[in-house]
C-alpha positions in Angstrom: 1.5 -14.5 -2.1 4.9 -12.8 -2.8 5.3 -9.9 -0.5 6.3 -6.7 -2.1 9.6 -4.9 -1.5 8.9 -1.8 0.5 11.0 1.4 0.6 10.3 3.1 3.9 11.1 6.8 3.7 11.9 8.7 7.0 13.6 11.9 8.1 13.1 14.5 5.5 13.7 18.2 5.7 10.8 19.5 7.9 10.9 20.4 11.5 9.4 17.1 12.4 12.4 15.2 11.1 13.2 13.6 14.4 9.7 12.2 15.0 9.8 11.0 11.3 13.0 9.0 12.0 11.5 7.2 15.0 8.2 6.5 13.3 9.9 5.3 10.2 12.1 2.8 12.0 9.0 1.5 13.8 7.2 0.9 10.5 10.3 -0.7 9.0 10.7 -3.1 11.9 7.0 -3.9 11.9 7.1 -4.7 8.2 10.2 -7.0 8.5 8.5 -8.7 11.5 5.6 -9.5 9.1 8.0 -10.8 6.5 8.3 -7.9 4.1 11.7 -7.1 2.4 12.4 -3.6 3.5 14.6 -0.8 2.4 15.2 2.3 4.6 16.0 5.7 3.3 16.1 9.4 4.0 14.9 11.8 1.2 14.9 15.5 0.5 13.8 17.6 -2.5 17.5 17.9 -3.5 18.2 14.2 -3.4 15.7 11.8 -4.8 18.2 9.1 -5.8 16.6 6.6 -3.5 13.6 6.5 -5.9 15.7 5.0 -8.5 16.2 1.8 -6.4 14.7 -1.8 -6.7 11.5 -1.9 -4.8 7.8 -2.4 -5.4 6.2 0.4 -3.4 6.9 3.3 -1.1 5.8 3.8 2.5 6.5 7.5 3.3 6.6 8.1 7.0 7.5 11.9 6.5 5.7 14.5 8.5 5.2 18.2 7.6 6.3 20.1 4.4 7.6 18.2 1.5 6.7 14.8 2.9 3.1 15.4 3.7 1.9 18.4 1.8 1.7 16.8 -1.7 5.2 17.6 -2.9 6.5 14.1 -2.4 3.3 12.5 -3.5 3.3 14.4 -6.8 6.9 13.2 -7.4 5.8 9.6 -6.7 2.8 9.9 -9.1 4.9 11.4 -11.9 7.2 8.4 -11.7 4.4 6.0 -11.6 5.3 4.6 -8.2 2.8 3.1 -5.9 2.8 4.6 -2.3 1.1 4.5 1.0 -1.2 7.5 2.0 -3.3 10.1 0.5 -2.7 11.3 -3.1 -1.0 14.7 -3.9 -4.4 16.6 -4.1 -5.7 15.4 -0.9 -2.3 15.8 0.9 -2.0 19.5 -0.2 -5.6 20.2 0.9 -5.2 18.6 4.3 -1.9 20.3 5.0 -3.5 23.7 4.2 -5.5 24.2 7.4 -7.6 27.1 6.1 -8.6 25.5 2.9 -9.4 22.3 4.7 -11.6 24.2 7.1 -13.5 25.5 4.1 -14.1 22.1 2.7 -15.3 20.8 6.2 -17.8 23.7 6.3 -19.1 23.0 2.9 -19.5 19.4 3.9 -21.7 20.3 6.9 -19.1 19.9 9.5 -18.5 22.3 12.5 -15.3 24.0 12.7 -13.9 26.7 15.0 -14.3 30.3 13.6 -11.1 31.4 12.1 -9.2 33.7 9.6 -6.0 33.5 7.6 -3.3 36.0 8.3 -1.2 36.5 5.1 2.3 37.8 4.9 2.3 41.6 4.6 -0.6 42.0 7.1 -0.1 45.1 9.2 -0.7 45.3 13.0 -4.0 47.1 12.2 -5.0 44.2 10.0 -4.2 41.7 12.7 -6.0 43.7 15.3 -9.1 43.8 13.1 -9.1 40.1 12.6 -8.7 39.6 16.6 -11.7 41.9 16.9 -13.9 39.7 14.7 -13.1 36.5 16.5 -14.1 35.8 20.1 -11.0 35.1 22.3 -9.1 33.4 23.6 -7.3 32.7 20.2 -5.3 29.8 18.8 -2.5 31.0 16.6 -1.0 28.3 14.3 1.2 28.1 11.2 -1.3 27.3 8.3 0.9 24.5 6.8 2.8 22.9 9.7 2.1 19.8 11.8 2.6 18.3 15.2 1.4 21.6 16.9 4.7 23.4 15.9 4.5 27.1 16.3 1.1 27.2 18.2 0.2 29.9 20.7 -3.0 30.0 22.8 -3.7 33.3 24.5 -6.5 35.6 25.5 -4.3 38.7 25.5 -4.6 41.0 22.4 -1.0 42.2 22.7 0.4 38.7 23.1 -1.8 37.4 20.3 -0.6 40.2 17.9 3.0 39.3 18.6 2.5 35.6 18.3 0.8 36.1 14.9 3.5 38.3 13.6 6.2 35.8 14.7 4.3 32.9 13.2 3.8 34.7 9.8 7.6 35.7 9.9 8.8 32.1 10.7 6.3 30.0 8.9 4.4 32.1 6.4 0.5 32.5 6.4 -0.9 31.6 9.7 -4.4 30.7 11.0 -6.2 32.5 13.9 -9.1 30.7 15.4 -11.4 31.1 18.4 -10.1 28.6 21.0 -12.9 26.1 21.7 -12.9 25.0 25.3 -13.7 21.3 25.7 -12.5 17.8 25.6 -10.0 16.6 23.0 -10.4 13.5 21.0 -8.9 11.8 17.9 -10.3 9.4 15.4 -7.9 7.2 13.4 -9.0 5.9 10.1 -7.8 2.7 8.5 -9.0 2.1 5.0 -12.6 3.2 5.1 -13.4 2.6 8.7 -12.8 4.6 12.0 -10.7 3.1 14.7 -11.7 3.2 18.3 -12.2 6.9 19.5 -9.4 8.1 21.8 -9.7 10.9 24.3 -6.5 12.9 24.8 -5.8 14.3 28.5 -2.6 16.2 28.6 -1.3 16.5 32.2 -1.1 20.3 31.7 -1.9 22.9 28.9 -2.8 21.7 25.6 -1.8 18.7 23.4 1.4 20.3 22.1 4.6 18.8 20.6 6.0 17.9 24.0 2.7 16.3 25.0 2.5 14.4 21.8 6.0 12.9 21.5 8.0 13.5 24.7 5.8 13.5 27.8 4.8 10.3 29.4 2.1 12.0 31.6 -0.4 12.5 28.7 -3.3 10.1 29.1 -5.0 8.4 26.2 -8.4 7.1 27.2 -10.5 4.5 25.4 -13.2 4.0 28.1 -14.9 7.3 27.5 -17.7 8.4 29.9 -20.1 9.6 27.2 -23.2 8.1 25.6 -22.5 5.6 22.8 -24.5 7.6 20.4 -22.3 10.7 20.9 -19.2 8.6 20.6 -20.6 7.2 17.3 -21.3 10.8 16.1 -17.7 11.8 16.9 -16.2 8.8 14.9 -18.6 9.7 12.1 -17.5 13.3 12.0 -13.8 12.2 11.8 -14.6 9.8 8.9 -16.7 12.4 7.2 -13.7 15.0 7.4 -11.3 12.3 6.0 -13.6 11.5 3.1 -14.4 15.2 2.4 -10.7 15.8 1.6 -10.5 12.7 -0.6 -8.0 11.0 1.8 -7.2 7.3 1.6 -5.4 4.4 3.4 -5.0 6.0 6.7 -5.3 9.2 8.7 -6.0 10.9 12.1 -8.7 13.4 12.6 -8.5 15.8 15.7 -11.8 16.9 17.3 -13.1 19.0 20.2 -16.3 18.3 22.1 -17.5 21.6 23.8 -19.6 21.7 27.0 -22.8 21.9 24.9 -22.1 18.7 23.1 -21.0 20.3 19.8 -18.4 18.5 17.8 -15.8 20.6 16.1 -13.4 19.2 13.5 -9.9 20.7 13.9 -7.8 19.0 11.1 -6.9 15.8 9.3 -3.4 14.4 9.5 -2.7 12.3 6.4 0.6 10.7 7.6 0.2 10.2 11.3 3.0 9.1 13.6 4.1 5.6 14.4 6.1 6.2 17.6 5.2 4.7 20.9 3.2 7.9 21.8 1.3 7.9 18.4 -2.5 7.4 18.4 -3.3 5.5 15.3 -1.2 2.5 16.5 -2.7 2.8 19.9 -6.3 2.8 18.5 -5.5 -0.1 16.1 -4.1 -2.0 19.1 -7.2 -1.4 21.0 -9.0 -3.0 18.0 -6.8 -6.1 18.3 -4.2 -5.2 15.6 -0.4 -5.5 16.0 1.9 -3.0 14.4 2.8 -5.7 11.8 -0.8 -6.1 11.0 -1.5 -2.4 10.7 1.4 -1.7 8.4 0.8 -4.8 6.3 -2.9 -3.8 5.8 -1.9 -0.4 4.7 0.7 -1.7 2.2 -1.9 -4.1 0.8 -4.4 -1.2 0.4 -1.7 0.8 -1.5 -1.2 -2.3 -3.8 -4.9 -2.7 -4.3 -4.7 -6.2 -2.9 -7.3 -7.9 -0.7 -6.4 -7.5 3.0 
């Protein structure tokens, strides 16, 4: 079988650019190691010249706005280019945390109570929202990834200030009741869940530093829970992935509270491929090398048998 020429896109214009560069290089090296001809390139909404090159398919490794929110996917679809990852519709939906929550709820999944704060909301509006939601609260930009701009607090004054700052810096922002419990993530490859991972930050919550910079975060595969509950969490992740219409790969973040309730937080349609990233770790646990993971995803995007 002739292997396709793959254009790996990395970098991009979002706040997650540095992570994207590391992830993209890891993907490019893995594909080259598996024998694929690889082109590397950066891209932005103002410079799409790379898409005029000689290649068979695109492997976007772009996180955050433009690369992961459906904009790039729509451009690739308009040009008739095959590419890795969810289509434009699913990508837009997954990036919009509030809309995704509504889809999860309609699909019978449990999500943290939350409301969207739009631009132009007054302090009175914000205080009313906080009054309707049990604290402490999680405040996060509605359309960002990698825990960028997140605040967790039980103080009303701090929460109001954090919401106003998030809306000013990032636009509409989501306020949710903070669910206390254990953090898990489910990677999806194709149509099947990868081994469940428990995330244990050394301190605080699983923020940008814990995800990409700290070596103290623990990732546990030997989980001290009944097999039935582990299976339910994996199924919840897969159900969330399918509810949004995602394809090829993804990562779904979950919380298990003290009463055994499983909360779906969000779906990441283009998860990272750094040495801290969880989809490669989970696939490795299942016996797959980085080359095998990336090759499998490429073949899915080409509609070829794996």
